[in-house]
C-alpha positions in Angstrom: 71.0 -72.6 -45.7 72.3 -69.2 -45.9 68.7 -67.9 -46.5 67.4 -69.8 -43.5 70.0 -68.1 -41.3 69.0 -64.7 -42.7 65.4 -65.3 -42.0 66.0 -66.4 -38.5 68.1 -63.4 -37.7 65.4 -61.0 -39.2 62.7 -62.8 -37.1 64.7 -62.5 -34.0 65.5 -58.8 -34.6 61.7 -58.1 -35.2 60.8 -59.9 -32.1 63.3 -58.0 -30.0 62.1 -54.7 -31.5 58.4 -55.5 -30.9 59.1 -56.6 -27.3 60.9 -53.4 -26.5 58.0 -51.4 -28.1 55.4 -53.3 -26.0 57.3 -52.8 -22.8 57.7 -49.1 -23.6 54.0 -48.7 -24.3 53.1 -50.7 -21.1 55.3 -48.4 -18.9 53.7 -45.3 -20.6 50.2 -46.7 -20.1 50.8 -47.6 -16.4 52.0 -44.1 -15.8 48.8 -42.7 -17.6 46.4 -45.0 -15.5 48.3 -44.0 -12.3 47.8 -40.4 -13.0 44.2 -40.8 -13.8 43.7 -42.7 -10.6 45.1 -39.8 -8.6 42.7 -37.5 -10.4 39.7 -39.8 -9.5 40.8 -40.1 -6.0 41.0 -36.4 -5.5 37.7 -35.6 -7.3 35.1 -34.0 -5.1 32.4 -33.0 -7.6 31.8 -29.9 -9.4 30.6 -27.1 -7.4 27.7 -24.8 -8.1 27.6 -21.1 -7.4 26.5 -20.2 -3.8 22.8 -20.8 -3.3 21.9 -21.3 -6.9 20.4 -24.7 -6.5 17.9 -23.0 -4.0 16.8 -20.4 -6.5 13.4 -20.9 -8.1 10.2 -19.0 -8.9 6.5 -19.8 -8.6 2.9 -18.6 -8.8 0.1 -18.8 -6.3 -3.5 -18.3 -5.5 -5.0 -17.5 -2.2 -8.2 -17.6 -0.4 -8.4 -15.1 2.6 -10.5 -14.2 5.5 -10.4 -10.6 6.4 -11.3 -8.8 9.7 -11.3 -5.1 10.5 -10.1 -3.4 13.6 -11.1 0.3 14.0 -13.5 2.9 15.4 -16.6 0.7 14.5 -15.3 -2.3 16.4 -17.5 -3.6 19.3 -15.2 -2.4 22.0 -12.6 0.6 22.2 -9.7 -1.8 22.4 -7.0 -2.2 19.9 -7.8 -5.7 18.8 -11.5 -5.8 19.1 -13.2 -7.1 16.0 -16.7 -8.6 15.2 -16.0 -12.2 13.8 -19.4 -12.4 12.2 -18.2 -9.6 9.8 -15.3 -11.8 8.6 -15.3 -11.3 4.8 -13.6 -13.4 2.1 -10.8 -12.2 -0.1 -8.7 -13.6 -3.0 -5.2 -13.0 -4.1 -2.8 -14.0 -6.9 0.9 -13.9 -6.5 4.4 -14.4 -7.9 7.2 -15.5 -5.7 11.0 -15.8 -6.1 13.2 -17.7 -3.8 16.8 -16.4 -3.3 18.5 -19.1 -1.2 18.0 -21.6 1.7 15.8 -19.2 3.8 14.6 -16.1 1.8 11.6 -15.7 -0.5 10.1 -12.4 -1.9 6.4 -12.5 -2.9 4.4 -9.9 -5.1 0.7 -10.1 -4.7 -2.5 -8.6 -5.7 -5.4 -9.0 -3.3 -9.1 -8.0 -3.4 -10.9 -8.0 0.0 -13.9 -6.3 1.7 -13.9 -4.9 5.3 -17.1 -4.2 7.2 -18.4 -2.7 10.4 -21.6 -1.9 12.0 -22.3 -0.2 15.4 -26.0 -1.4 15.3 -25.0 -5.1 14.7 -21.8 -5.3 16.8 -22.1 -3.1 19.9 -23.7 -4.5 23.0 -26.3 -1.8 24.0 -26.6 -3.3 27.6 -22.9 -2.5 28.1 -23.3 0.9 29.8 -19.6 1.8 29.8 -18.8 1.2 26.1 -21.4 -0.5 24.1 -24.4 1.8 24.5 -22.4 4.7 23.1 -21.4 2.8 20.0 -24.9 1.4 19.6 -26.5 4.8 19.7 -23.9 6.2 17.3 -25.3 3.8 14.7 -22.6 4.2 12.1 -21.8 1.4 9.6 -19.5 0.9 6.4 -18.1 -1.4 4.0 -14.8 -1.0 2.2 -13.5 -2.9 -0.8 -9.7 -3.0 -0.8 -7.4 -3.5 -3.9 -3.9 -4.1 -2.6 -0.6 -4.5 -4.1 2.2 -5.8 -1.9 5.9 -6.8 -1.8 6.6 -9.2 1.2 9.8 -10.8 2.2 9.4 -14.3 4.0 12.2 -15.8 6.3 12.0 -19.6 6.8 12.9 -21.0 10.2 14.0 -24.3 8.5 16.5 -23.7 5.7 16.5 -25.7 2.5 20.0 -26.7 1.3 18.7 -29.0 -1.4 17.2 -28.3 -4.8 13.5 -27.4 -5.1 12.6 -31.0 -5.6 14.3 -32.1 -2.3 12.9 -29.0 -0.2 12.0 -29.6 3.4 8.6 -31.2 4.0 7.5 -28.1 6.0 8.7 -25.0 7.7 7.5 -22.1 9.8 8.1 -18.6 8.6 7.7 -14.9 9.5 7.1 -12.2 7.0 7.3 -8.4 6.6 6.7 -6.1 3.6 5.1 -3.0 2.3 1.8 -2.6 0.5 -0.2 0.1 -1.3 -4.0 -0.2 -1.5 -6.9 1.6 -3.0 -10.0 1.8 -0.7 -13.3 3.6 -0.8 -15.5 3.4 2.4 -19.3 3.2 1.7 -22.5 3.0 3.6 -26.2 2.4 2.8 -28.0 5.7 2.7 -31.2 6.0 4.7 -34.5 6.6 3.0 -35.0 10.1 4.4 -32.8 13.1 5.3 -32.7 14.8 8.7 -35.8 16.8 7.9 -37.8 13.7 6.9 -37.6 14.3 3.1 -37.0 11.4 0.8 -33.4 10.9 -0.3 -32.8 9.8 -4.0 -29.9 7.7 -2.8 -32.1 6.0 -0.1 -31.2 2.2 0.1 -28.1 2.5 -2.0 -24.4 2.1 -1.2 -22.9 5.6 -1.5 -19.2 6.6 -1.3 -18.5 8.5 2.0 -15.2 10.3 1.4 -16.7 12.8 -1.3 -19.3 13.8 1.4 -16.8 15.1 3.9 -18.9 13.7 6.9 -16.5 15.3 9.4 -16.2 18.6 7.7 -13.4 17.8 5.3 -15.2 19.5 2.4 -16.7 22.4 4.5 -15.5 26.0 5.4 -14.6 25.6 9.1 -13.7 28.5 11.4 -10.5 28.7 13.5 -12.5 27.9 16.5 -14.1 24.9 15.1 -12.9 21.7 16.8 -12.2 19.9 13.5 -10.6 23.0 11.9 -7.8 22.0 9.5 -9.2 18.7 8.7 -8.6 17.6 5.0 -10.1 14.9 2.8 -8.3 11.7 3.2 -6.6 9.9 0.4 -8.1 6.8 -1.2 -4.7 5.4 -1.9 -2.8 4.4 1.2 0.2 2.5 2.4 0.3 -0.3 4.9 2.8 -2.6 6.6 2.0 -6.3 6.2 3.6 -8.6 8.9 2.7 -12.0 10.4 3.7 -15.7 10.9 2.7 -18.8 9.0 3.9 -22.3 7.7 4.5 -23.9 4.4 3.9 -27.5 3.6 5.2 -29.6 0.6 2.5 -31.4 -1.3 4.6 -32.8 -4.0 7.6 -31.8 -6.2 6.0 -28.6 -7.5 3.1 -27.8 -5.2 3.2 -26.2 -1.7 0.4 -25.1 0.7 1.0 -21.9 2.7 -1.1 -21.0 5.8 -0.4 -17.7 7.6 -2.1 -15.0 9.7 -1.0 -11.5 9.3 -1.9 -7.8 9.9 -1.9 -4.7 7.9 -0.9 -1.7 9.9 -2.3 1.3 7.9 -1.4 4.9 8.1 -5.0 6.1 8.0 -7.8 6.2 10.4 -10.5 6.4 7.7 -11.0 2.9 6.5 -14.4 3.3 8.1 -14.9 7.1 7.5 -14.7 7.7 11.1 -12.0 9.4 13.1 -12.5 12.9 14.6 -15.4 14.9 16.3 -18.9 15.7 15.1 -19.2 18.9 13.4 -22.2 21.3 13.3 -24.5 19.7 10.8 -25.2 23.1 9.3 -21.8 23.3 7.8 -22.1 20.2 5.7 -22.7 20.6 2.1 -25.8 18.5 1.4 -28.7 16.7 3.0 -27.0 13.4 2.1 -23.9 14.5 3.9 -25.8 15.4 6.9 -27.7 12.1 6.9 -24.5 10.1 6.6 -22.7 12.0 9.3 -25.3 11.8 12.0 -27.3 8.5 12.0 -28.5 8.3 15.7 -31.9 9.7 14.8 -32.7 6.6 12.8 -33.1 4.7 16.2 -35.9 7.1 17.2 -34.4 8.2 20.5 -36.8 9.5 23.1 -34.5 12.2 24.3 -33.5 15.0 21.9 -31.8 18.3 22.0 -32.2 21.0 19.3 -29.7 23.6 18.2 -29.6 26.1 15.4 -26.8 25.3 12.9 -24.5 27.6 11.1 -26.9 27.5 8.2 -29.7 28.9 10.5 -31.5 25.7 10.3 -32.7 23.9 13.5 -31.4 20.2 14.1 -32.8 17.8 16.7 -30.1 15.4 17.8 -29.4 12.8 20.5 -27.4 14.6 23.2 -23.7 13.8 22.7 -24.1 13.2 18.8 -24.5 15.2 15.8 -23.4 18.4 17.4 -20.0 20.1 17.6 -18.6 19.9 21.2 -15.3 19.0 22.7 -16.6 15.8 24.1 -18.7 14.7 21.2 -16.3 12.3 19.6 -17.3 10.5 16.4 -14.2 8.4 16.6 -10.7 8.1 18.1 -8.2 9.9 16.0 -5.3 8.7 18.1 -5.4 5.2 16.7 -5.1 4.2 13.0 -7.2 1.4 11.5 -5.7 -2.0 10.9 -7.0 -5.2 9.4 -6.1 -8.9 9.7 -5.7 -11.3 6.7 -5.9 -15.1 7.4 -4.7 -16.8 4.3 -4.5 -20.2 2.6 -2.3 -20.1 -0.5 -1.6 -22.9 -3.0 1.7 -22.3 -5.0 3.2 -23.9 -8.1 6.8 -23.9 -8.7 7.6 -23.0 -12.4 9.5 -26.0 -13.5 13.2 -26.1 -12.9 15.1 -23.2 -11.5 15.1 -20.1 -13.6 18.9 -19.8 -12.5 20.0 -23.3 -13.2 23.2 -24.4 -11.4 26.3 -23.7 -13.4 29.1 -26.2 -12.8 32.7 -25.0 -12.8 
């Protein structure tokens, strides 16, 4: 009987102790849950660094249509061009996006420019076209360009590259360096009727100095002080366009832009005619003055500084104040219409870092 009482007392004591322990644990657990609930209620998600979710890079390939505006355009206006001389070009690019609106692109482009008085000028236009037709100059120029261009989107993209906007217009402005080398097909004969070894071939015009750049000119010569132009030039690309999302990683860009250059010699034409007798070779003479190839009926003859006679169409091929070969007051420009397919290089190179 005594043993039973002791066992009952022990069981009751253990029960009371366990009950107190469970109640203490429950109170502690309720406090912990309440604290966690407060944390969950105030949670607003982890924030990324500013704009990082919009940062990504990609590559592109473009097909371009290129048009020339300069001294050998059909009309003496700033934006006159011959659409039939539109030439294709190609480009490869790498771009990097810096945020909701801004992208910088590095691009290499190859393109060809072309102009021809004989094919573009309207010889029935007595005020402008007939002069250009009788001048009878022509050229092609193959351009190798490296550019860095900044693009500004009109619609910003606050999402990741996967959730970017379906389309957006943009404007762009940049700087470019390009190598050029104007050429023309040499006539079969020189100005004296002798065969030219280069006849029928494309020849580089800059080394010939067709406006006296490589000649010894007198202080009284109208082109005195003229220097050979550089084949490496700088231009300012600018324009407008629109970009369209194809899928998660492909975009299509379409834009039209201009290259304002700092040279008037994309076509090898800028200043006045010089005395043909100061030019260094029969090839240089034949490429400088080409009106004779049209077999004009009216000619004038003068004695050049080399004591040789030259028969030329009046107003062409002879040094005089009004004998303009080109217009040196306006630099040449060209237009690039581009369709570009770009591919985003996987996820952002700068992945969002959560804090």
